[in-house]
C-alpha positions in Angstrom: -0.1 0.0 0.1 1.5 3.5 -1.0 2.2 5.5 1.9 0.3 9.0 1.7 3.6 10.9 1.9 5.3 9.2 -1.1 6.3 10.8 -4.4 3.3 10.7 -6.6 5.5 9.3 -9.2 5.0 5.8 -7.5 1.5 5.8 -8.8 0.7 3.4 -11.2 -1.0 4.9 -14.4 -3.7 3.6 -16.3 -3.6 4.8 -19.8 -6.9 4.7 -21.9 -7.1 6.2 -25.4 -6.7 10.1 -26.0 -10.6 10.0 -27.5 -11.7 8.4 -24.2 -10.1 10.6 -22.1 -11.3 13.8 -24.1 -14.9 12.6 -23.9 -14.5 11.8 -20.0 -13.2 15.4 -18.8 -14.2 17.7 -21.7 -18.1 17.4 -21.2 -18.4 21.2 -20.9 -15.3 21.9 -23.5 -15.6 24.4 -26.2 -14.3 22.4 -29.2 -10.8 23.5 -30.4 -11.8 26.3 -32.8 -10.7 29.2 -30.3 -6.8 30.4 -31.1 -6.5 30.3 -27.1 -7.1 26.9 -27.0 -5.1 26.0 -29.8 -2.0 27.8 -28.6 -2.7 26.3 -24.9 -2.5 22.6 -26.5 0.8 23.4 -28.0 2.1 25.0 -24.6 0.8 21.6 -23.0 2.9 19.4 -25.3 5.8 21.3 -24.9 5.3 21.0 -21.0 4.9 17.3 -21.3 8.0 16.9 -23.6 10.5 19.1 -21.6 13.1 17.7 -19.9 12.7 17.9 -15.9 15.5 20.5 -16.2 13.6 22.7 -18.6 10.2 22.1 -17.3 9.7 25.2 -15.2 9.3 27.7 -17.9 7.0 25.9 -19.6 5.0 25.3 -16.5 4.9 28.9 -15.7 3.7 29.6 -19.4 0.9 26.9 -19.0 0.2 28.5 -15.7 0.1 32.0 -17.0 -2.3 31.2 -19.8 -4.7 29.4 -17.8 -5.1 32.6 -15.4 -5.4 34.9 -18.2 -7.6 32.9 -20.4 -11.4 33.3 -21.3 -11.9 29.4 -21.2 -10.0 28.4 -17.9 -11.8 25.5 -17.2 -11.3 24.1 -21.0 -7.6 24.8 -20.5 -7.7 22.7 -17.3 -9.7 19.9 -19.0 -7.2 19.6 -21.9 -4.3 19.7 -19.4 -6.0 16.6 -17.4 -6.6 14.7 -20.7 -3.3 15.2 -22.1 -1.5 14.6 -19.0 -3.2 11.2 -18.1 -3.1 9.9 -21.8 0.5 11.0 -22.8 2.4 12.3 -19.9 4.3 9.6 -19.2 5.3 8.3 -15.8 5.3 12.1 -14.7 2.0 12.8 -16.1 0.1 13.2 -12.8 2.9 15.1 -11.3 2.9 17.5 -14.2 -0.9 17.9 -13.8 -0.8 18.5 -10.2 2.0 21.0 -10.4 0.1 23.1 -12.5 -3.1 22.7 -10.6 -1.2 23.7 -7.4 -1.0 27.0 -8.7 -4.3 27.7 -10.1 -6.3 26.6 -7.3 -9.5 28.5 -7.7 -9.7 27.3 -11.4 -9.0 24.0 -10.2 -11.6 23.9 -7.8 -14.4 24.9 -10.5 -13.2 22.1 -12.8 -13.6 19.5 -10.0 -17.4 21.0 -9.4 -17.9 20.8 -13.0 -16.5 17.5 -13.3 -18.4 15.9 -10.6 -21.8 16.9 -12.3 -20.6 14.4 -15.3 -19.0 11.7 -13.2 -21.2 8.6 -12.8 -18.9 7.5 -10.2 -21.6 9.6 -7.7 -24.5 7.8 -9.0 -23.3 3.8 -9.2 -26.3 1.7 -7.7 -23.7 -0.7 -5.7 -21.7 1.5 -3.2 -19.7 -1.7 -2.1 -18.8 -3.3 -5.0 -15.1 -2.5 -6.4 -15.2 -0.3 -9.6 -12.4 -0.9 -12.2 -9.7 1.7 -12.3 -10.7 4.4 -15.1 -9.4 7.7 -16.3 -11.7 9.5 -14.2 -9.7 8.1 -10.8 -6.5 9.5 -12.6 -8.2 12.7 -13.0 -9.8 13.1 -9.5 -6.3 12.1 -8.3 -4.7 14.8 -10.0 -7.7 17.7 -9.1 -7.7 16.6 -5.4 -3.9 16.7 -4.8 -3.4 19.9 -6.8 -6.5 21.6 -5.1 -5.2 20.6 -1.6 -1.3 21.9 -2.4 -3.0 25.0 -3.5 -3.8 28.5 -2.1 -7.5 28.1 -2.9 -9.5 28.9 0.6 -9.9 26.2 3.0 -13.5 25.6 2.9 -13.5 25.3 -1.0 -10.9 22.3 -0.7 -12.9 20.8 2.3 -16.1 20.8 -0.1 -14.2 19.1 -2.8 -13.0 16.6 -0.5 -16.1 16.0 0.8 -17.8 15.5 -2.3 -15.0 13.3 -3.7 -15.4 11.1 -0.5 -18.4 9.9 -1.5 -17.3 8.5 -4.7 -18.0 4.5 -5.3 -14.3 4.1 -6.7 -12.0 2.7 -4.3 -9.2 4.6 -6.1 -11.0 8.0 -5.9 -11.5 7.6 -2.0 -7.9 6.4 -1.8 -6.8 9.9 -3.6 -9.1 11.7 -1.0 -6.9 10.3 1.7 -3.6 11.2 0.2 -5.3 14.7 -0.7 -6.1 15.1 3.1 -2.4 14.6 4.0 -1.9 17.7 1.6 -4.6 19.4 2.9 -3.4 19.5 6.7 0.2 20.2 5.3 -1.1 23.4 4.0 -3.8 24.4 6.2 -2.2 23.3 9.7 -5.0 24.9 12.0 -7.2 22.1 10.6 -5.3 19.2 12.1 -8.4 18.0 14.4 -10.8 17.9 11.5 -8.6 16.0 9.4 -7.5 13.6 12.2 -11.2 12.8 13.1 -12.1 12.6 9.3 -9.0 10.1 8.7 -10.4 7.9 11.6 -13.6 7.6 9.8 -12.0 6.4 6.6 -9.8 4.1 8.8 -12.6 2.3 10.6 -15.7 2.8 8.4 -14.6 2.7 4.6 -15.9 -0.6 2.7 -12.5 -1.2 1.3 -9.7 -2.5 2.8 -7.2 -0.9 1.1 -8.6 2.7 1.8 -9.0 1.6 5.4 -4.7 0.7 5.3 -4.1 3.8 3.6 -6.0 6.0 6.1 -4.7 4.3 9.1 -0.8 4.8 7.8 -1.8 8.7 7.2 -3.3 8.6 10.5 0.0 7.3 12.1 2.0 9.7 10.3 -0.4 13.1 11.4 -0.1 11.9 15.0 3.6 10.9 14.9 
């Protein structure tokens, strides 16, 4: 079981086709006729292909574009789709690094994505769902948001919402993101500790329970 404090590069990626990812995370996207979005696609490709030594300059350009864009949610949707499908072993880390710097827009993207995600409406709450592109999208969104400077009530709302997801992987991502949350918001340590205890004692997944218990031990150490 992954330790919540481990580098995210240890996380295994599931790689759906690009078209599947686009359909999953771009339900509200304006199709790519806008010069703004065309330019952003090129920036994301350059970021993904850049060496780690040169990545910072491209990351800054991507972040600046999202902040100034007329279509920030469309940009974030495309960033997530590209990082999940074409980002290689660093894909989720690249997405998280960007989302950490655009927390307010990332919160809006998560709220919009939740409205289209069937993982909140599956009938059998106990059956383990197969890992999907949605799980990796949520992993990046949750960790990026909780590491960002977004207001803590916004972070808390997104976490609470994702905690009700039927996918074990998404709920495990919530646990990892809670560690990020309390590191960024130390005043919320008591709330976070109580919430981790709930996961460790009551979640339907043994894996989520174990991850939450490890996070709780680290928090109380």
